[in-house]
C-alpha positions as CSV (number, residue, x, y, z in Angstrom):
1,M,154.9,129.9,106.4
2,S,157.0,128.0,108.8
3,T,160.7,128.3,108.9
4,I,162.6,125.1,108.3
5,I,165.1,123.8,110.9
6,A,168.0,121.3,110.7
7,P,167.0,117.6,110.6
8,S,166.8,115.8,113.8
9,E,169.1,112.9,114.7
10,T,166.6,110.3,113.7
11,S,165.3,111.9,110.5
12,L,166.8,112.9,107.2
13,F,163.9,115.3,106.5
14,L,163.7,118.8,107.6
15,E,160.9,119.5,110.2
16,P,158.9,122.7,110.4
17,V,159.7,125.0,113.3
18,A,156.2,124.7,114.8
19,T,156.4,120.9,114.9
20,E,159.9,121.0,116.4
21,R,158.8,123.5,119.0
22,A,155.8,121.4,120.0
23,R,157.9,118.2,120.1
24,R,160.6,119.9,122.3
25,S,158.1,121.3,124.7
26,V,156.3,118.0,125.1
27,E,159.6,116.1,125.6
28,E,161.0,118.6,128.1
29,I,157.9,118.7,130.3
30,M,157.7,114.9,130.3
31,V,161.3,114.6,131.3
32,D,160.7,117.1,134.2
33,F,157.5,115.3,135.1
34,R,159.1,111.9,135.3
35,S,162.0,113.2,137.3
36,G,159.8,115.2,139.7
37,A,161.2,118.6,138.6
38,W,157.8,119.6,137.4
39,R,154.5,118.7,139.1
40,P,151.1,119.8,137.7
41,T,148.9,122.0,139.8
42,R,145.3,121.1,140.6
43,L,144.1,123.4,137.8
44,E,146.5,121.8,135.3
45,G,145.3,118.3,136.4
46,R,141.7,119.3,136.1
47,V,142.2,120.8,132.6
48,A,144.0,117.6,131.6
49,E,141.1,115.5,132.9
50,L,138.7,117.6,130.9
51,L,140.9,117.3,127.8
52,L,141.2,113.5,128.3
53,A,137.4,113.2,128.7
54,S,136.9,115.1,125.5
55,T,139.0,112.6,123.6
56,A,137.1,109.6,125.0
57,G,135.1,109.0,121.8
58,D,137.9,108.9,119.3
59,G,141.1,109.3,121.3
60,M,142.3,112.3,119.3
61,L,143.7,115.5,120.5
62,T,142.3,118.2,118.2
63,P,142.9,121.9,118.0
64,G,139.3,122.6,119.1
65,R,139.6,120.4,122.1
66,I,142.9,122.0,123.2
67,R,141.5,125.5,122.7
68,A,138.5,124.5,124.9
69,A,140.8,123.1,127.6
70,L,142.9,126.3,127.5
71,W,139.7,128.4,127.8
72,E,138.7,126.3,130.8
73,G,142.0,127.0,132.5
74,N,141.6,130.7,131.7
75,I,144.3,133.2,132.5
76,A,145.2,131.5,135.8
77,M,146.7,128.5,134.0
78,T,149.2,130.7,132.1
79,H,150.5,131.9,135.5
80,E,150.4,128.8,137.6
81,N,153.6,126.7,137.5
82,D,155.2,129.1,135.1
83,G,152.5,128.3,132.6
84,R,154.4,125.4,131.2
85,F,151.5,123.0,130.6
86,A,149.4,125.8,129.0
87,Q,152.4,126.6,126.7
88,V,152.8,123.0,125.7
89,L,149.1,122.8,124.8
90,A,149.3,126.1,122.9
91,D,152.4,124.8,121.0
92,L,150.3,121.9,119.8
93,V,147.5,123.9,118.3
94,P,149.2,125.1,115.1
95,V,150.7,121.7,114.6
96,L,147.4,120.0,114.9
97,D,145.7,122.6,112.7
98,D,147.8,121.8,109.7
99,P,148.0,118.1,108.6
100,Q,151.3,118.8,107.0
101,L,152.8,119.8,110.3
102,T,151.3,116.9,112.4
103,A,153.7,114.1,113.4
104,L,152.0,111.0,114.8
105,D,154.8,110.4,117.3
106,L,154.2,114.0,118.6
107,V,150.5,113.4,118.9
108,D,151.1,110.2,120.8
109,A,153.6,111.9,123.2
110,A,151.1,114.7,123.8
111,G,148.4,112.2,124.6
112,E,150.7,110.5,127.0
113,L,151.5,113.8,128.7
114,V,147.8,114.7,129.0
115,G,147.1,111.2,130.5
116,A,149.9,111.6,133.0
117,V,148.8,115.0,134.1
118,A,145.2,113.8,134.4
119,S,146.3,110.8,136.5
120,T,147.9,113.2,139.0
121,A,144.6,115.0,139.4
122,A,142.8,111.7,139.9
123,A,145.4,110.6,142.5
124,A,145.1,113.9,144.3
125,A,141.3,113.6,144.4
126,A,141.5,110.1,145.8
127,A,143.9,111.1,148.6
């Protein structure tokens, strides 16, 4: 069972560790992406494109889709760029596996991240 952490600034309820870890990893990589401190590699962009394409029917990131994307990236994705994008995706899997851990704002933020990373791959291909 998940350990409980202190409440966030905006919530009076305790949030499970897995959810907090996933939220923090998505937020940190998005801050670094927006500031230019982190740029996705071609592999990360391609995996994000595949993940985005897999959600085209219903717009939902699911554990199965994330696992398939991580499988596509293989071991190389865990080494490229310090493996940050792979770790963010991996942090999402247990949260999405358990409806009690899933937070809609986290799912939305993860979808925004995947879209942003995929758009860098599309921009690189067009250049």
